[in-house]
C-alpha positions in Angstrom: 0.0 0.0 0.0 1.4 3.4 -1.0 2.4 5.9 1.7 0.1 8.9 1.9 0.8 12.6 2.3 -1.3 14.5 4.7 -1.5 18.3 5.4 -2.5 19.8 8.7 -3.6 23.4 8.7 -4.7 25.5 11.7 -5.9 29.0 12.2 -6.9 30.4 15.6 -10.3 31.6 14.8 -13.1 31.3 12.2 -12.4 34.7 10.7 -8.7 34.1 10.1 -7.6 33.2 6.6 -6.0 29.8 6.0 -5.3 30.2 2.3 -1.5 30.7 2.7 -1.2 27.4 4.5 -3.6 25.7 2.1 -1.7 26.9 -0.9 1.6 25.6 0.6 0.0 22.1 1.0 -1.4 22.1 -2.6 2.0 23.2 -4.0 3.6 20.0 -2.7 0.8 17.8 -4.2 -1.6 17.3 -1.3 -5.2 17.1 -2.4 -8.1 18.7 -0.5 -9.3 15.4 0.9 -5.9 14.9 2.6 -5.7 18.3 4.2 -7.2 18.6 7.7 -8.2 22.1 8.8 -9.0 23.3 12.3 -10.2 26.8 13.2 -9.4 27.0 16.9 -6.8 27.8 19.4 -3.5 25.7 19.5 -3.5 25.6 23.3 -4.1 21.8 23.2 -4.6 19.0 20.7 -8.3 18.4 21.4 -9.2 19.5 17.9 -11.6 17.6 15.7 -9.8 17.5 12.4 -6.4 16.9 14.0 -7.8 13.9 15.9 -9.4 12.6 12.8 -6.1 12.9 10.9 -4.4 11.0 13.7 -6.8 8.1 13.4 -6.1 7.8 9.7 -2.3 8.3 9.5 -0.3 5.1 9.3 3.3 4.0 9.5 5.3 5.5 6.6 2.8 8.3 5.9 4.0 11.9 5.9 2.4 14.7 7.8 3.2 18.2 6.5 2.7 21.3 8.7 3.3 24.9 7.6 5.1 26.0 10.8 5.4 24.6 14.3 3.1 27.1 15.9 0.3 25.9 13.5 0.9 22.5 15.0 0.5 23.6 18.7 1.4 26.1 21.3 2.3 24.1 24.5 5.8 22.8 24.5 5.0 19.5 26.3 2.0 18.9 24.1 4.0 19.5 20.9 6.7 17.1 22.1 4.2 14.4 23.1 2.3 14.6 19.9 5.5 14.6 17.8 6.8 11.5 19.7 3.5 9.7 19.3 3.3 10.3 15.6 6.9 9.6 14.8 7.8 6.9 17.3 4.6 5.1 18.1 2.7 5.4 14.8 5.9 5.5 12.7 4.8 8.4 10.5 7.1 11.2 9.3 6.6 14.9 10.0 7.8 17.7 7.7 7.6 21.4 9.0 7.7 23.4 5.7 9.2 26.6 7.1 11.9 24.8 9.1 13.8 22.3 6.8 15.7 20.8 9.7 12.4 19.5 11.2 12.0 16.9 8.5 12.0 13.3 9.8 12.1 11.9 6.3 15.7 13.1 5.9 17.4 12.5 9.2 17.0 8.9 10.1 20.4 8.3 11.8 21.1 8.9 15.5 22.9 12.2 14.9 20.1 13.5 12.6 17.5 12.4 15.2 19.5 14.2 18.0 19.7 17.4 16.0 16.0 17.3 15.0 15.0 16.6 18.7 17.1 19.5 19.9 15.7 21.9 17.4 12.2 20.7 18.2 12.8 21.3 21.9 14.0 24.8 21.3 11.3 25.8 18.8 8.4 24.3 20.9 9.7 26.2 23.9 9.8 29.4 21.8 6.2 28.8 20.6 5.0 28.4 24.2 7.1 31.4 25.3 5.6 33.6 22.6 2.0 32.5 23.7 2.8 33.4 27.3 4.2 36.8 26.3 1.1 37.6 24.2 -1.1 36.7 27.2 1.0 38.9 29.5 0.8 41.8 27.0 -3.0 41.4 26.8 -3.3 41.3 30.6 -1.1 44.4 31.0 -3.2 46.2 28.3 -6.4 45.4 30.0 -5.1 46.4 33.4 -3.8 49.7 32.0 -7.1 50.4 30.2 -9.0 49.7 33.5 -6.8 52.1 35.4 -7.6 54.7 32.7 -11.3 54.2 33.0 -12.0 52.1 29.9 -15.1 50.0 30.4 -15.2 46.4 29.1 -18.2 44.3 28.3 -21.5 45.5 26.8 -22.2 49.2 26.9 -24.7 50.3 29.5 -28.1 51.3 28.1 -29.3 54.9 28.5 -32.7 55.5 30.0 -34.5 57.4 27.2 -37.6 59.5 27.1 -39.2 56.8 24.9 -38.6 54.2 27.5 -40.0 56.4 30.3 -43.2 57.1 28.3 -43.6 53.4 27.3 -43.0 52.3 30.9 -45.6 54.8 32.3 -48.2 53.6 29.8 -47.4 50.0 30.5 -47.6 50.5 34.3 -50.9 52.4 34.0 -52.4 49.5 32.0 -52.7 51.5 28.7 -50.5 49.1 26.8 -49.0 45.6 27.2 -45.4 44.9 28.0 -44.8 43.8 24.4 -46.2 47.1 23.1 -44.0 49.0 25.6 -40.9 47.2 24.3 -41.9 48.1 20.7 -42.4 51.8 21.6 -39.1 51.9 23.5 -37.4 50.1 20.6 -35.9 47.5 23.0 -35.5 43.8 23.1 -37.2 41.9 26.0 -34.0 41.3 28.1 -32.8 44.9 27.8 -36.3 46.2 28.5 -36.7 44.3 31.8 -33.1 45.1 32.8 -33.9 48.8 32.2 -37.2 48.4 34.2 -35.1 47.1 37.1 -32.6 49.9 36.9 -35.4 52.6 36.5 -37.2 51.3 39.6 -34.1 51.4 41.7 -33.4 55.1 40.9 
């Protein structure tokens, strides 16, 4: 049975564009049916398409990844998955933007040692970068809070339309549904505003 080539592509969210990675896979002859795409965070390997690929890949098959950070973000997880695919399943892995991480080329002990060393360093860098991004985000949020920036949904203003609709509803002139229409508010927002207005 002929060995197969698989491509694994990951972007962090549904609105990110995966076309660059997809083009790279197609340029080395991998068809759409053998490319597995996940649109989610790389914090762990509980990803639907990755797990599906892992069930299909066999000894002698080759898995192509565009870059190590597309594979995963956690150093320990990257190393564990790498070991499982290459040592336990017996597949090869090729990282396209890092030619030294190509298990098809380096089969001797020195080659394996070099690949393992580079993998350790790069997976550590991938995790370190994720930690630094998280720290920068946290610092940015803290700084914004200190400067009075509010997060979450904006608070709703009590408008004249709401007050008029509320008064008519309370006096029995109109129903609650009609009051929501007149105030141009959704049900949840309307009742939230009622609660706020009553507490004033």
